[in-house]
C-alpha positions as CSV (number, residue, x, y, z in Angstrom):
1,M,38.0,5.8,9.0
2,A,38.9,8.0,6.0
3,A,37.1,7.4,2.7
4,T,39.7,6.1,0.0
5,E,37.4,4.9,-2.8
6,R,35.1,6.7,-5.3
7,V,31.7,5.4,-6.4
8,P,30.3,7.5,-9.2
9,V,26.5,7.9,-9.0
10,L,24.6,9.3,-11.8
11,M,21.2,10.9,-11.0
12,T,18.8,13.7,-12.2
13,T,19.4,17.1,-11.1
14,A,16.2,16.7,-9.3
15,E,17.5,13.8,-7.3
16,K,20.7,15.5,-6.6
17,K,18.9,18.6,-5.2
18,R,16.6,16.5,-3.1
19,I,19.5,14.4,-1.9
20,S,21.6,17.5,-1.2
21,S,18.8,19.1,0.7
22,K,18.4,16.1,3.0
23,A,22.1,15.8,3.6
24,Q,22.3,19.6,4.5
25,K,19.3,19.3,7.0
26,A,21.2,16.3,8.6
27,G,24.3,18.2,8.9
28,V,26.4,16.0,6.7
29,S,28.1,15.8,3.5
30,V,26.3,14.2,0.5
31,G,28.9,11.4,0.6
32,E,28.3,10.8,4.2
33,F,24.5,10.8,3.7
34,L,24.7,8.2,0.8
35,R,27.0,6.2,2.9
36,R,24.5,6.0,5.8
37,A,21.7,5.5,3.6
38,A,23.5,2.6,1.8
39,A,24.7,1.1,5.3
40,S,21.0,1.4,6.7
41,F,19.5,-0.2,3.5
42,S,18.1,-3.8,4.2
43,P,16.2,-5.5,1.4
44,E,15.2,-8.3,3.7
45,D,13.4,-5.9,5.9
46,D,11.5,-4.6,2.9
47,N,10.5,-8.0,1.8
48,E,9.3,-8.9,5.3
49,A,7.3,-5.8,5.4
50,L,5.9,-6.3,2.0
51,A,4.9,-9.9,2.8
52,G,3.2,-8.8,5.9
53,L,1.3,-6.0,3.8
54,L,0.3,-8.6,1.2
55,A,-1.1,-11.0,3.8
56,Q,-3.1,-8.0,4.9
57,V,-4.4,-7.3,1.5
58,E,-5.3,-11.0,1.0
59,K,-7.2,-11.0,4.3
60,S,-9.1,-7.7,3.7
61,T,-9.9,-8.8,0.2
62,A,-11.4,-12.1,1.4
63,A,-13.3,-10.0,4.0
64,A,-14.6,-7.5,1.4
65,G,-15.6,-10.4,-0.8
66,Q,-17.7,-11.9,2.0
67,A,-19.3,-8.5,2.6
68,I,-20.4,-8.4,-0.9
69,D,-21.7,-11.7,-1.0
70,D,-23.7,-11.1,2.3
71,A,-25.2,-7.7,0.8
72,L,-26.1,-9.4,-2.5
73,A,-27.8,-12.2,-0.5
74,H,-29.5,-9.6,1.5
75,V,-30.8,-7.7,-1.6
76,E,-31.9,-10.9,-3.4
77,A,-34.2,-12.0,-0.3
78,S,-35.4,-8.3,-0.2
79,N,-36.4,-8.5,-3.7
80,R,-38.1,-11.8,-3.2
81,R,-40.1,-10.2,-0.4
82,I,-40.9,-7.3,-2.4
83,A,-42.1,-9.6,-5.3
84,L,-44.4,-11.6,-3.0
85,M,-45.8,-8.3,-1.4
86,E,-46.5,-7.0,-5.0
87,A,-48.2,-10.1,-6.1
88,K,-50.3,-10.4,-3.1
89,A,-51.3,-6.6,-3.7
90,R,-52.2,-7.4,-7.4
91,R,-54.3,-10.3,-6.1
92,A,-56.2,-8.2,-3.6
93,A,-56.9,-5.5,-6.1
């Protein structure tokens, strides 16, 4: 199918160089490269991936919070044992 419509796209010089380089490596024109990129873009897929990442972040954050709570409880118990041992040593001295 022959292209018959124009879509002007403004971009920085750096963006144009990057896209041109990618198109050249793919062996296609910049226009074909952009058409293929636009055709393969699916924001729904991005949203699903993002939702999955967010769920994983929430899960790992909860686990990290629990690990911190456990560590603080361990330190507190250790501090109590040390205080008892010090008090016992003072009484013995």
